[in-house]
C-alpha positions, -999 to +999 in steps of 0.1 A: +071+268+054+064+306+055+073+325+086+045+334+110+038+371+113+046+376+150+060+404+170+091+398+190+075+410+223+080+388+254+043+381+254+045+365+220+076+345+228+067+333+264+029+335+267+025+305+291+055+314+313+043+350+316+008+338+324+023+318+353+047+346+365+037+380+352+068+397+366+088+378+339+077+404+313+095+432+332+130+416+328+127+406+292+132+425+260+132+413+224+167+398+226+165+383+261+165+345+265+143+335+294+161+302+301+192+322+308+174+349+328+160+322+351+195+313+363+195+347+382+159+345+394+157+312+413+128+326+434+105+320+404+118+284+402+109+278+438+072+286+431+072+270+396+101+245+395+092+234+360+095+269+346+130+264+331+118+234+311+087+254+300+108+283+289+129+260+267+098+246+251+084+281+244+118+293+230+118+263+206+082+269+196+088+306+189+120+297+169+100+273+147+072+298+142+096+325+130+120+304+109+117+288+074+129+253+076+137+236+043+121+201+040+140+177+017+123+168-016+129+136-035+155+125-009+173+092-014+171+082+022+153+088+055+161+119+075+149+136+107+124+164+103+145+196+101+117+215+119+119+193+150+134+200+184+138+172+210+139+187+245+149+168+276+128+178+306+123+168+342+086+173+344+055+157+328+023+173+316+041+204+302+024+203+268-009+203+285-001+237+300-005+253+266-042+245+266-049+244+304-028+267+326-044+252+357-025+219+353+003+214+378+032+193+363+047+165+383+084+155+384+093+129+357+122+127+334+112+126+297+114+143+263+092+168+246+088+171+208+084+206+193+079+204+156+062+215+124+049+187+102+058+189+065+031+207+046+016+224+077+023+257+093+014+251+130+038+242+157+030+210+176+042+204+212+038+169+226+054+143+248+078+119+230+070+082+233+095+054+235+087+046+199+093+082+188+127+081+204+136+048+189+126+060+154+147+091+158+177+071+170+174+046+141+174+074+115+199+098+131+224+070+137+216+052+104+208+019+121+194-007+097+161-023+106+176-058+105+202-048+130+177-031+152+153-061+151+182-084+160+193-063+190+158-058+202+147-094+197+117-082+177+106-087+141+118-065+112+081-057+106+079-042+142+108-019+134+094-009+100+061-002+116+078+021+141+094+040+113+062+042+094+043+057+123+071+082+128+068+092+092+030+095+095+034+117+126+060+139+109+091+130+130+110+117+100+110+124+063+108+093+041+121+091+005+096+090-023+088+057-040+112+045-067+084+026-084+076+052-111+067+054-147+096+067-169+096+103-180+087+093-216+057+072-205+026+084-225+004+106-203-024+116-226-049+137-206-041+121-172-024+146-149-029+130-114+005+121-101-007+090-082-012+072-115+025+075-124+040+060-092+031+034-067+037+033-030+030-004-028+046-034-046+027-067-047+043-101-052+016-124-065+032-155-052+020-189-066+036-210-039+023-243-052+007-259-082-013-282-060-050-275-062-082-292-049-101-281-080-097-289-117-111-259-134-118-260-172-102-227-178-071-230-156-042-212-173-014-234-159-015-270-146+020-276-156+043-297-134+068-274-118+095-280-092+082-278-057+094-248-037+113-257-005+108-238+027+144-224+025+137-211-010+105-194+003+123-177+031+150-165+006+122-150-015+108-131+014+142-117+023+148-107-013+114-090-015+121-071+018+153-057+004+136-048-029+108-029-011+131-011+012+155-001-016+125+012-036+108+028-006+075+010-010+052-010+011+053-047+002+023-070-002+024-107-005-006-122-022-005-159-016-019-179-045-015-212-063-029-237-070-045-235-036-019-218-014-032-232+018-024-267+005+013-258+005+028-278+034+047-247+048+020-222+042+015-212+079+052-207+083+055-186+052+025-165+061+040-158+095+074-150+080+058-125+056+039-109+085+071-107+106+088-088+078+060-062+079+044-072+046+007-068+040-008-102+032-036-115+011-049-148+000-062-159-035-075-193-028-105-217-025-130-224+002-113-238+033-123-250+068-128-225+096-097-237+115-075-229+085-087-193+084-084-190+122-047-199+119-043-171+094-061-146+116-040-156+146-009-145+127-022-115+108-055-104+093-052-105+055-060-074+034-085-096+016-093-132+007-102-136-030-122-165-042-136-172-077-170-179-092-177-184-128-214-177-130-247-190-116-248-224-100-250-247-130-224-230-151-200-224-122-201-260-111-196-271-147-164-250-147-151-256-112-167-288-100-200-300-085-209-283-053-184-255-056-211-228-059-227-236-026-193-240-009-183-205-020-214-189-006-210-207+027-174-197+028-182-161+021-205-161+051-177-176+072-153-148+061-179-123+069-183-136+104-145-133+108-146-097+095-123-105+066-125-084+034-140-106+007-133-104-030-150-125-057-134-128-091-151-140-123-134-150-155-156-135-182-165-157-212-191-158-239-210-185-219-213-166-186-215-129-196-253-130-195-251-143-159-228-116-144-255-091-135-277-117-118-247-132-100-236-098-087-270-093-073-268-126-054-234-115-040-245-081-028-240-082+010-219-113+008-188-098-006-171-064-004-159-065-040-170-084-071-150-080-103-141-099-135-112-105-158-118-113-195-106-148-202-071-151-216-072-181-239-041-196-224-036-231-211-070-248-206-086-214-211-081-220-248-110-245-246-135-218-237-150-191-260-142-155-252-167-127-254-171-114-290-155-079-290-186-065-307-206-073-276-182-061-250-190-024-250-227-030-245-219-054-217-198-028-199-227-003-202-251-028-186-226-036-159-221+001-150-258+007-149-263-022-125-234-011-104-252+022-096-274+002-071-250-026-062-220-013-042-200-046-044-195-043-082-160-031-090-144-016-122-113-037-126-112-041-164-092-012-178-117-006-205-142+007-179-120+038-178-124+042-215-162+042-212-161+065-182-138+089-200-161+089-230-190+097-207-172+124-189-171+105-156-142+103-131-116+076-138-103+048-115-070+031-114-080+002-136-066-033-133-038-027-108-044+009-098-021+020-127-039+006-157-020-025-168+005-029-140+024-058-155+059-058-141+052-023-127+036-025-093+034-062-092+052-094-104+039-130-104+062-156-090+059-193-095+070-222-073+101-230-094+113-194-091+101-181-125+090-145-123+064-133-149+051-099-157+016-113-156+003-147-145-024-149-171+001-153-200+037-165-204+057-134-196+090-147-182+113-119-169+137-139-148+142-165-121+144-153-085+165-183-074+192-173-099+190-135-097+178-108-074+143-094-077+159-059-081+178-072-112+147-089-126+126-058-121+150-035-138+159-060-165+152-055-202+124-080-203+105-064-174+109-030-190+095-044-222+063-055-205+060-023-186+060-003-218+029-020-231+017-018-267+029+009-290-006+012-303-017+027-269+009+055-270-015+082-283-044+071-260-057+100-239-061+077-208-030+054-213-018+057-176-051+041-164-057+017-192-033-001-216-059-028-224-051-064-214-020-078-230-029-113-217-062-112-237-042-100-268-017-128-263-044-155-260-059-143-293-026-146-311-019-108-313+014-090-309+013-075-274+041-051-283+023-035-312-014-046-314-042-029-296-065-048-273-092-061-298-119-051-272-109-015-272-135+009-286-116+041-288-113+060-321-077+069-313-050+055-337 
């Protein structure tokens, strides 16, 4: 932070104090400290008993305005803002005096924060709240959130939220995320740093294989060992440790099967909330009372539901009556002010229905997107879109999206088309192109962790090893690297194609390019 260009005159150092007691200026020079002078001029304190506290605040403010604090960069742990003074006072409403000299402070013990936020050059003076003080205590005394939560009889999430708010307000400096692309990751023409690191890590948690649907394109109806409640709680604790060690926000996206059919869903959802995780649901239409239970615990970031086309085709894929159930359910979610997402699995048989379906959904969902089918599991029974038709389909979709705000650009190859047209780029499939084993991991009921749920991509078992070890293992690194054929792509950080589609078509995901890619790059 650069120094402010200020003179050292008393008027610059103590403007509020001098405004209250003009005679102060007569006894001060550029080296005099008013808080010391006041010890010999108690008559001023009789008229303005809060003057000593006010002088300390102005001294702190001037010091910060004329110093150059060094803020830590790429720190490995939390630290207190080096440009922060915590001043104990015996009067309230002192910060208000800086904007309204007519205020008369009242006796009240408390603390005042005088600080410069990182990246700014103005000095802030405000009252310290109990949460501010707790956050400073936790960091300065290196108290772990679990210990603080236990001693305070609150959830870990409550403690983490206090720390997060303290970080947002500049009281503490948080370390940068450790979820980063390696230095040798292909960058192409992408320069924006947000595409090379993630502040959020998502566990796409398939807590059960049980489902009330029998979809013709389901990629996994295998019989897997049922997860116990104890195993579920272990997973949440392990995820918490992983997120804290990597300095990221954690999100648990409950999926299945139908996650709400898991017998301990309500308990797991609450435990995830108690640990401070963001939560989301990838499920099926459910009764109002089930959604009310979720809302009573924590509002989900979104509730995702699937449609596979217009009514006849959708019900052929997902079962009779499903289409109408989804539309009724979307209206219910809207009444409850829950962010709605609709996902479609794109095939040759429904691609001509996508634009019309998106029009039907406009106003009923906040986001409509699609994934190309990965011909894995029962999905192998359906016909994928011919690669020769895909580029024209994307063009039609993008044109329709200009007048339909719910249509999203999830498929990575949208970025390729936008780049070719000179348009701004988005984050692609996961905000970082293909984010397999990068900013998310899929977890199955039997503990198997996969880089991507849409294809067999085993990277470890969380019941036998820590998520940290799985994430940094060779298998996960292998999936994060993506296909070598994408190495020279100018938009690699926001693309990478779809490895699951490649796998379903019998290609080598380590070396082959997404067959739907239409770039001329080699």
